[in-house]
C-alpha positions in Angstrom: 122.8 65.3 162.6 120.2 62.9 161.7 117.5 65.5 162.2 119.4 68.0 160.0 119.8 65.2 157.1 116.0 64.4 157.2 115.1 68.1 156.9 117.3 68.3 153.9 116.0 65.2 152.3 112.4 66.5 152.8 113.3 69.6 151.3 114.7 67.9 148.3 111.6 66.0 147.8 109.4 69.2 148.0 111.7 71.0 145.5 111.7 67.9 143.1 107.8 67.9 143.3 107.6 71.7 142.6 110.0 71.2 139.7 107.9 68.3 138.2 104.7 70.4 138.6 106.2 73.5 137.0 107.4 71.4 134.0 103.9 70.0 133.6 102.2 73.2 133.8 104.5 74.7 131.4 104.0 72.0 129.1 100.2 72.3 129.3 100.4 76.1 128.7 102.7 75.6 125.7 100.4 72.8 124.2 96.7 74.2 125.0 95.2 72.8 121.8 96.9 69.5 121.9 94.5 68.3 124.7 91.5 68.9 122.4 93.0 68.0 119.1 91.0 64.9 118.9 87.8 66.6 119.6 85.3 66.9 116.9 85.9 69.6 114.3 83.0 72.1 113.6 82.7 73.2 110.0 80.4 75.8 108.3 79.3 75.4 104.8 77.9 78.3 102.7 74.3 77.5 101.7 75.5 77.2 98.0 77.7 74.2 99.1 75.4 72.4 101.5 75.7 69.2 99.8 79.6 69.2 100.6 78.8 69.5 104.3 76.3 66.6 103.9 78.8 64.4 102.4 81.5 65.3 104.7 79.3 64.4 107.7 78.2 61.2 106.1 82.0 60.1 105.8 83.0 61.2 109.2 80.3 61.0 112.0 82.5 62.8 114.6 82.5 66.0 112.2 80.0 68.6 113.3 78.8 70.6 110.2 76.3 73.6 109.8 75.0 75.2 106.8 74.3 78.9 106.7 74.4 81.8 104.2 77.8 83.3 103.7 76.9 86.8 105.1 75.9 85.2 108.5 79.1 83.3 108.9 81.2 86.4 107.8 79.7 88.6 110.5 79.9 86.0 113.1 83.6 85.6 112.4 84.1 89.1 112.3 82.3 89.4 115.7 84.5 86.7 117.1 81.5 84.5 117.8 81.4 82.0 115.0 82.4 78.9 117.0 83.6 77.1 114.1 87.1 75.5 113.2 86.8 75.8 109.6 84.6 77.4 106.7 83.8 75.8 103.3 83.2 78.8 101.2 83.8 80.7 98.1 86.8 83.0 97.4 87.0 85.8 98.4 84.6 85.4 101.3 87.4 84.8 103.8 88.8 88.3 102.7 85.4 89.8 103.0 85.1 88.4 106.7 88.5 89.8 107.5 87.3 93.1 105.9 84.4 93.2 108.3 86.8 93.1 111.5 86.8 96.6 113.0 89.8 95.8 115.5 92.4 93.4 116.0 93.9 90.7 113.8 92.4 89.0 110.6 90.3 86.0 111.7 91.3 84.0 108.8 94.9 83.8 107.7 95.0 81.1 105.1 92.7 79.1 102.8 93.1 76.1 100.4 91.5 76.2 97.0 89.8 73.0 96.2 87.4 73.4 93.1 86.2 75.9 90.6 83.2 76.5 88.4 82.8 79.4 85.8 80.2 82.0 86.4 77.6 81.9 83.6 74.5 83.5 82.2 71.8 81.0 81.5 69.0 82.2 79.0 65.8 81.1 77.4 67.2 80.4 73.9 64.3 81.9 71.8 64.7 85.1 74.0 68.5 85.2 73.6 68.0 85.1 69.8 65.8 88.3 70.1 68.1 90.1 72.3 71.5 89.4 71.0 71.1 91.3 67.9 70.4 94.3 70.1 73.6 94.1 72.0 76.6 96.1 70.8 78.6 92.9 70.2 75.7 90.8 68.9 76.2 88.6 71.9 74.2 88.8 75.1 76.4 90.1 78.0 75.7 91.2 81.6 76.0 94.9 80.3 73.5 94.3 77.6 71.1 92.6 80.0 71.5 95.5 82.4 71.0 98.0 79.7 67.7 96.3 78.7 66.3 94.8 82.0 62.6 96.0 82.6 62.0 96.9 79.0 59.0 95.3 77.2 60.0 92.6 74.8 57.9 94.2 72.2 60.4 97.1 72.1 62.8 94.6 70.2 62.3 93.4 66.8 61.0 89.7 67.1 59.7 90.3 70.8 56.4 88.8 71.7 53.7 90.5 73.8 53.1 87.5 76.1 56.9 87.6 77.0 56.0 90.8 79.2 59.1 92.6 80.2 62.9 91.6 80.1 63.6 89.9 83.4 66.7 88.7 85.1 67.1 86.5 88.2 70.1 86.5 90.5 70.7 84.7 93.8 70.5 86.8 97.2 73.2 89.7 96.8 74.8 88.8 100.1 74.8 84.9 99.3 78.2 83.4 98.5 77.4 83.2 94.8 75.4 86.5 94.8 78.4 88.7 95.7 80.5 87.0 93.0 77.9 87.4 90.4 77.4 91.0 91.3 81.2 91.7 91.1 81.2 89.9 87.5 78.1 92.0 86.5 79.9 95.4 87.6 83.0 94.1 85.7 80.8 94.0 82.6 79.7 97.5 83.0 83.2 98.7 83.0 84.5 96.0 80.5 87.4 94.8 83.0 87.7 93.3 86.3 90.5 95.7 87.7 88.1 98.2 88.9 88.5 100.2 92.1 86.2 101.5 94.8 86.3 105.0 93.4 84.9 103.5 90.1 81.8 102.1 91.7 81.2 104.9 94.2 81.8 107.9 91.9 78.9 109.9 90.8 77.5 109.1 87.3 75.4 106.9 85.1 76.8 103.6 86.6 74.9 104.0 89.9 71.5 104.0 88.2 72.6 101.1 86.1 73.8 99.2 89.2 70.6 99.9 91.1 68.6 98.5 88.2 70.5 95.3 88.3 70.4 95.2 92.2 66.6 94.9 91.8 67.2 91.6 89.9 68.7 89.9 93.1 66.1 87.6 94.8 65.6 86.5 98.4 66.2 82.9 97.2 68.1 81.3 94.3 65.9 81.9 91.2 67.6 78.9 89.2 64.9 76.3 90.5 62.1 78.7 89.6 63.7 79.4 86.3 63.4 75.7 85.5 60.0 74.8 87.1 58.2 77.8 85.4 60.2 77.7 82.2 60.2 79.9 80.1 58.0 82.4 81.9 59.9 83.0 85.3 62.9 84.7 83.9 64.4 85.5 80.6 67.9 84.9 82.0 69.5 83.9 85.3 73.0 84.1 86.9 74.6 81.0 88.5 77.7 78.9 88.6 78.2 76.5 85.6 78.0 73.6 87.9 74.6 74.6 89.3 73.1 75.2 85.9 74.2 71.9 84.5 72.6 70.1 87.4 69.4 72.1 87.3 68.4 72.5 83.6 68.2 68.7 82.8 65.6 68.1 80.0 65.7 71.9 79.3 69.1 71.7 77.9 68.1 72.0 74.2 65.9 75.0 75.1 68.5 77.2 76.8 71.8 78.8 76.1 74.5 79.0 78.5 76.6 82.1 78.0 80.2 82.7 79.3 80.5 86.4 80.3 82.4 88.9 78.4 84.6 89.4 81.3 85.1 85.8 82.4 85.0 84.8 86.0 84.9 81.7 88.2 83.5 80.8 91.5 86.5 79.1 93.4 85.6 77.0 96.5 88.1 77.2 99.4 88.5 75.6 102.8 89.6 78.2 105.4 90.5 77.3 108.9 89.7 79.7 111.8 92.6 80.5 114.1 95.8 78.3 114.1 97.2 75.3 115.9 96.4 71.6 115.8 92.7 72.1 114.9 93.5 74.5 112.1 96.2 71.8 110.8 93.1 69.2 110.9 91.1 71.5 108.8 93.9 71.8 106.2 94.1 68.1 106.0 90.3 68.0 105.5 90.7 70.3 102.6 92.8 67.7 100.8 90.6 64.7 101.7 89.2 62.4 98.9 85.7 62.7 100.4 85.6 66.5 99.9 87.0 66.4 96.4 84.5 63.7 95.5 81.6 65.7 96.9 82.6 68.7 94.9 83.0 66.6 91.8 79.6 65.1 92.3 78.1 68.6 92.3 79.8 69.4 88.8 82.7 71.3 90.2 86.1 70.9 88.8 89.0 69.9 91.0 91.8 69.9 88.5 93.6 72.7 86.8 92.0 75.4 88.9 92.2 79.0 87.4 95.1 81.1 88.7 92.6 83.9 89.6 89.0 84.4 90.0 88.6 87.1 87.4 86.6 89.1 89.9 87.2 92.7 91.3 89.3 93.0 94.4 87.7 92.1 97.9 87.6 95.8 98.8 85.4 96.5 95.7 83.3 93.5 96.5 82.8 94.5 100.0 81.8 98.0 98.9 79.3 96.6 96.4 77.8 94.1 98.8 76.2 96.1 101.5 77.7 93.9 104.1 79.0 96.9 106.1 75.4 98.4 106.2 73.4 97.8 109.4 70.6 96.3 107.4 71.1 93.7 104.7 70.1 94.8 101.1 
């Protein structure tokens, strides 16, 4: 009898240990991210917002940041090898990254809008005064610049031989701001933002006009060169208002900043990659005072954000951008 009781007691102890181990295993499987929820976050920032990553890293030494062009991050996200917890970028780049996914679920499911800055044309004032009367509305627009880019200034009344040809400078077409400016420029051609993929791919005069403007996109941001070699580098450049205001400095009286006929804004967003506790931490970072302060220091508005960007749909931007091509433009 004593032996039987000992066997029963031993079996009970084994069963209890198995039950406890099972519960622990289940808890670990149910909360896989909790164990590393305190590990450093890795955040990517588009090149256009590099200073934001610098500011965040300065306020949180445990935060891992990296700066790279938007197209690189978008392709890495679509390929599943980005290795980041969140992305500080411009709307609608998260949608463009999702649009590059060839199979499976979207890689980004949410984003927080944190700041905005209008897209603008910045032009040498004396040249704007010559071009404007030759524009249909008497005001320089992207459509008017696209109609005239490459022409000698002497074709226009008041043009000067030393000015050469009408030139426009735009940031890389696959940069965060470049894609937005391309969308805004194309909107100007059609006179509206609600254009479709069929509008931009159909045969017709738009194709030649677009290709002419595409040649104005540079390998690096032309705004610093516009200022450094003022007024000879470019007659006009495209940028965000925030970038323009920081760059022009003492040249402010010699330039004119033009709001496009089809208004649009760059909207900065913070997008978590995946879900779970780490994504929740990225969401909290989006509302951090340090992030807002960094954006305001760059001239971005963090209050009263526009309800919409004023840009064509992500599908149209993806079609225009060349991101789906094997080779970058």
